[in-house]
GUSE-422700 format. One record per residue (C-alpha): residue number from 1; residue in one letter; x, y negated, z negated. Coordinates in steps of 0.001 Angstrom, whole numbers, plus 500000, padded with zeros to 6 digits. Example, Ala and Ser with C-alpha at 12.3 -4.5 7.8 and 13.67 -1.06 7.14 Angstrom:
% residues 2
   resi   resn       c1       c2       c3
      1      A   512300   504500   492200
      2      S   513670   501060   492860
This chain:
% residues 346
   resi   resn       c1       c2       c3
      1      M   500000   500000   500000
      2      N   501490   496710   501079
      3      A   501484   493518   499040
      4      T   498494   492073   500882
      5      T   496407   495158   500174
      6      R   497323   495034   496467
      7      R   496266   491377   496202
      8      I   492809   492235   497616
      9      A   492343   495452   495599
     10      L   493034   493943   492161
     11      P   490112   491438   492164
     12      I   487782   494122   493455
     13      L   488875   496528   490718
     14      T   488402   493868   488019
     15      T   484869   493125   489204
     16      V   483990   496839   489155
     17      L   485245   497206   485567
     18      V   483164   494224   484368
     19      L   480048   495648   485988
     20      L   480668   499041   484387
     21      A   481034   497411   480946
     22      A   477734   495596   481375
     23      L   475749   498695   482401
     24      P   474717   499618   478760
     25      L   473305   496144   478225
     26      L   471370   496278   481480
     27      A   469988   499699   480514
     28      H   468846   498378   477079
     29      P   467134   494990   477396
     30      A   466461   494887   473641
     31      A   470154   494741   472983
     32      V   470407   491688   475176
     33      E   467360   490125   473554
     34      A   468854   490626   470083
     35      Q   471669   488304   471025
     36      V   469219   485440   471584
     37      I   469177   483013   468662
     38      P   465623   481650   468267
     39      D   464577   478187   467174
     40      Q   464770   478276   463343
     41      G   462401   475381   462752
     42      S   458662   475878   462993
     43      A   458953   478845   465383
     44      D   457647   482242   464300
     45      L   459468   484696   466557
     46      D   457691   487814   465290
     47      G   454284   486267   464616
     48      D   454136   487439   460999
     49      G   452942   484133   459582
     50      L   456371   483061   458329
     51      N   458390   480581   460315
     52      D   461919   481599   461141
     53      S   463522   479229   458634
     54      R   461464   480799   455833
     55      E   462423   484294   456951
     56      I   466089   483360   456790
     57      Q   465560   482139   453223
     58      L   463760   485330   452214
     59      G   466128   487677   453997
     60      T   463405   489189   456171
     61      R   463947   490019   459854
     62      L   463129   487300   462336
     63      G   462135   489769   465044
     64      D   460227   492261   462873
     65      P   456809   491315   461433
     66      D   457052   494119   458834
     67      T   460611   494102   457550
     68      D   460168   496880   454980
     69      D   457871   499025   457187
     70      D   455210   499346   454488
     71      G   452305   498561   456804
     72      A   451862   494946   455688
     73      N   453457   492129   457615
     74      D   455878   489837   455844
     75      G   453565   486813   455790
     76      D   450730   488772   454162
     77      E   453103   490080   451479
     78      I   454299   486619   450531
     79      A   450707   485384   450336
     80      A   449771   488362   448116
     81      G   452829   487966   445884
     82      T   454399   491284   446864
     83      D   457953   491854   448063
     84      P   458397   491977   451867
     85      L   461752   493710   451340
     86      D   460379   496531   449149
     87      P   458326   499264   450858
     88      A   456821   500214   447460
     89      S   455437   496703   447004
     90      V   452254   496536   449039
     91      P   449351   494063   448832
     92      G   446304   495649   447252
     93      N   448332   498431   445642
     94      G   447287   498211   441988
     95      A   450230   500328   440872
     96      T   452843   497958   442265
     97      D   454826   495972   439684
     98      T   457135   493772   441721
     99      D   458921   492113   438775
    100      G   458919   495172   436502
    101      D   457289   493375   433563
    102      G   454748   496098   432796
    103      L   451858   494422   434614
    104      S   450835   495449   438108
    105      D   450787   492775   440766
    106      A   446988   492999   440820
    107      Q   446838   492411   437047
    108      E   449185   489453   437358
    109      Q   446977   487927   440022
    110      Q   444002   488220   437641
    111      L   445943   486657   434745
    112      G   447468   483917   436866
    113      T   451027   484965   436036
    114      D   453787   485186   438617
    115      P   454176   488765   439948
    116      R   457757   487907   440955
    117      D   458768   486495   437524
    118      V   459040   488788   434513
    119      D   458528   485842   432108
    120      S   456133   483338   433658
    121      D   456140   480859   430731
    122      N   459872   481175   429943
    123      D   459402   481947   426238
    124      R   461791   484941   426347
    125      L   458889   487420   426135
    126      S   457887   489350   429249
    127      D   454411   488859   430680
    128      G   453548   492511   430099
    129      F   454643   492449   426453
    130      E   452657   489272   425757
    131      A   449479   490390   427511
    132      R   449433   494060   426499
    133      E   451215   494277   423141
    134      F   451894   490991   421368
    135      G   448578   489320   422202
    136      T   450089   485936   423021
    137      D   449401   483940   426177
    138      P   451875   484769   428977
    139      L   451140   481368   430537
    140      R   451876   479306   427389
    141      A   455290   479280   425747
    142      D   453719   478215   422416
    143      S   450444   480122   422130
    144      D   449363   478675   418756
    145      E   450684   475164   419496
    146      D   452559   474873   416214
    147      G   455742   473549   417791
    148      L   457540   476906   417840
    149      G   457901   479006   420994
    150      D   456418   482504   420958
    151      G   459844   484078   421398
    152      D   461261   482091   418474
    153      E   458328   483013   416247
    154      L   458896   486712   416912
    155      E   462675   486920   417059
    156      V   463965   484039   414924
    157      Y   461447   483014   412260
    158      Q   459249   486147   411965
    159      T   456164   483901   411876
    160      D   452762   484562   413431
    161      A   452759   483346   417035
    162      L   448956   483307   416989
    163      A   448590   481234   413795
    164      A   449947   477697   413484
    165      D   450141   478116   409689
    166      T   451387   481645   409038
    167      D   451170   481522   405237
    168      E   447942   479463   405190
    169      D   449386   476878   402847
    170      G   448009   473927   404786
    171      V   451327   473082   406456
    172      D   452104   474295   409975
    173      D   455101   476542   410555
    174      A   457250   474001   412420
    175      T   456761   471358   409718
    176      E   457783   473825   407025
    177      I   460900   474821   408948
    178      D   461842   471174   409486
    179      A   461378   470560   405757
    180      G   463516   473545   404844
    181      S   460679   475560   403294
    182      D   459622   479113   404119
    183      P   456695   479262   406586
    184      T   455979   482879   405662
    185      S   455390   482520   401913
    186      V   453195   480296   399782
    187      P   454515   478181   396889
    188      G   455516   480284   393905
    189      G   455844   483373   396088
    190      T   452516   484848   395020
    191      A   449514   486034   396957
    192      Q   447411   483444   398737
    193      T   444501   483651   396293
    194      N   444523   480367   394372
    195      S   442227   477543   395398
    196      I   441086   474136   394160
    197      T   437776   472576   395200
    198      I   437007   468968   394259
    199      T   433584   467318   394349
    200      K   433785   463534   394350
    201      Y   431094   461272   392794
    202      L   430680   457518   392451
    203      C   429426   456080   389160
    204      P   427439   452830   388815
    205      V   429443   449605   388681
    206      G   431015   449127   385246
    207      Y   429700   452496   384031
    208      E   430573   453231   380398
    209      G   428172   456069   379724
    210      K   428969   459445   378239
    211      D   427291   461782   380734
    212      P   428709   461186   384235
    213      F   427434   464596   385369
    214      T   423910   463172   385081
    215      D   424488   459473   385639
    216      C   426911   459598   388591
    217      A   425096   461425   391360
    218      E   426324   459612   394500
    219      E   428646   461849   396524
    220      L   431599   459937   397932
    221      A   432966   460799   401395
    222      G   436277   459853   402994
    223      I   438354   459827   399793
    224      A   441890   461198   400173
    225      F   443232   463765   397721
    226      T   446642   465442   397603
    227      V   447548   468698   395880
    228      S   451293   469145   395401
    229      L   453501   471703   393706
    230      D   455713   470052   391130
    231      E   459458   469987   391847
    232      S   458993   471133   395435
    233      E   458295   469677   398870
    234      F   454926   471389   399134
    235      A   451913   469092   399441
    236      Q   448475   469276   401087
    237      S   446465   466125   401794
    238      K   442782   466115   402775
    239      T   439742   463833   402574
    240      T   436308   464543   401174
    241      G   433538   465368   403620
    242      A   430045   463928   403859
    243      D   429047   466023   400836
    244      G   431934   464618   398787
    245      V   433702   467978   398741
    246      V   437291   468837   399654
    247      S   438978   472257   399266
    248      F   442593   473346   399070
    249      G   443324   477030   399662
    250      G   446309   479333   399910
    251      L   447948   477958   396756
    252      G   450546   479917   394855
    253      S   451200   479861   391129
    254      G   452961   477073   389249
    255      N   452456   473536   387998
    256      F   450402   471426   390407
    257      T   449384   467779   390602
    258      I   446054   466562   391964
    259      S   446207   462912   392970
    260      E   443560   460614   394406
    261      D   443778   457602   396676
    262      I   441444   455573   394466
    263      P   439033   453344   396416
    264      G   439885   449651   396369
    265      D   436807   448631   394389
    266      A   437452   451100   391575
    267      N   439928   450917   388743
    268      D   439065   454019   386804
    269      F   438492   457727   387265
    270      S   437634   460728   385170
    271      A   437959   464387   386061
    272      N   436992   467787   384747
    273      C   438144   471134   386129
    274      F   436848   474593   385380
    275      G   438040   478073   386204
    276      E   436178   481352   386314
    277      P   434960   482559   382913
    278      A   437460   484423   380797
    279      P   436700   488134   380297
    280      G   433638   488420   378046
    281      A   432972   484661   378072
    282      P   429597   483427   379374
    283      E   430722   479948   380428
    284      P   433330   478739   382938
    285      R   436751   478180   381432
    286      Q   437694   474502   381117
    287      I   441136   473700   382466
    288      V   443344   471744   380109
    289      F   445294   469124   382025
    290      T   449018   469085   381396
    291      R   449024   465323   382003
    292      M   446790   462499   383260
    293      D   448191   459434   385004
    294      A   446672   456366   386657
    295      N   445386   458365   389640
    296      S   446344   462002   389035
    297      V   446109   465003   386751
    298      G   448421   467956   386236
    299      L   447382   471572   385805
    300      T   448921   475029   385840
    301      L   447753   477823   388129
    302      G   448400   481474   387428
    303      Q   447337   484129   389940
    304      G   443904   484538   391470
    305      E   442712   481160   390173
    306      V   439553   479645   391674
    307      I   439306   476110   390305
    308      E   436281   473805   390622
    309      C   436845   470139   389788
    310      T   434409   467242   389431
    311      W   435948   463811   389975
    312      F   434289   460469   389162
    313      N   435141   456901   390144
    314      T   433767   453786   388498
    315      P   433788   450539   390544
    316      V   434984   447367   388874
    317      D   432325   445204   387232
    318      A   432514   441841   389009
    319      G   431572   440138   385733
    320      Q   434741   441385   384069
    321      P   438243   440182   384840
    322      S   440028   442400   387361
    323      P   443489   443500   386247
    324      S   446492   442838   388460
    325      P   449487   445147   388643
    326      G   451388   444893   385381
    327      D   448448   443408   383428
    328      L   446915   445060   380379
    329      L   443141   444741   380076
    330      V   441917   444858   376482
    331      Q   438254   445213   375509
    332      A   437242   444598   371894
    333      F   434264   446267   370224
    334      T   432800   445796   366749
    335      C   431890   448957   364885
    336      P   429271   449178   362114
    337      A   430508   448492   358625
    338      G   432085   451592   357098
    339      Y   432004   453486   360435
    340      T   433953   456773   360174
    341      G   432898   458477   363428
    342      S   434987   459198   366516
    343      D   432594   458160   369310
    344      Y   433710   454594   369818
    345      V   432202   454299   373289
    346      G   428692   455291   372187
């Protein structure tokens, strides 16, 4: 073969080799099509209801409407909350639990939780545990709204995630924790059986009688009382209702103080408290106050005490001088000659 023949043969041979290399692609059009890069904007190459950009984000196939071959196209799976990459996760399959939280996808759809998130409210408790075992709300991180997350109540403080005041002492759990007290035990560490109920009455202006139980019949609403445990941070404050009654429950044992926010037109009060009758006694047991101050009394509670108190206020008589802070009001009375009794008021 001369030089001229070689120069002609080489290009021909090269062309033949290129054509031979391309034969597999010509025989398989799909292989050629797979090399085409589609528009990744709003286009939906496979018609599965997901645009190509979304499929790239999800990891599904742009040219396959059913990436995981489970019989449901990718768009339908996303709409149903199932996994388009998991053949076991199928819309309408009640047994499917995409996030593995113990609730099926169908159950999560009913509850409103996220079937792709094991902890929908981010309280460190799984949706399944909250809904099926613990009883808390898988959509609310603080089910009882006491300022403590459900996970913290269970794992950190051992408080009741369904009760804002675990020990029923009148102070919510978060407030007790902030104050350094124990939200799981009542003052004194005893059972939550002690209670104090106060009924508030208003006496006539300038009343000086001896029988307020008969003479002072007007029930007084909106008066603030506080029951506190001496030498502690425990205190409950409440106001009397329309019937003049206010109750304090869940009290432990110890020395307590009952104090009143005396109305502005009154300068005096009197109080009597009674407990349940002593064994064998027909009448209620009168409570002896440990002290009585300008607006408070002290008393001691044992265990299982149910205390009923009657509290009277007497408004100032406008015809008498009103004392100012620091003043001492003195009233003088003349007794009969030779008087030896003890009832100076009567």
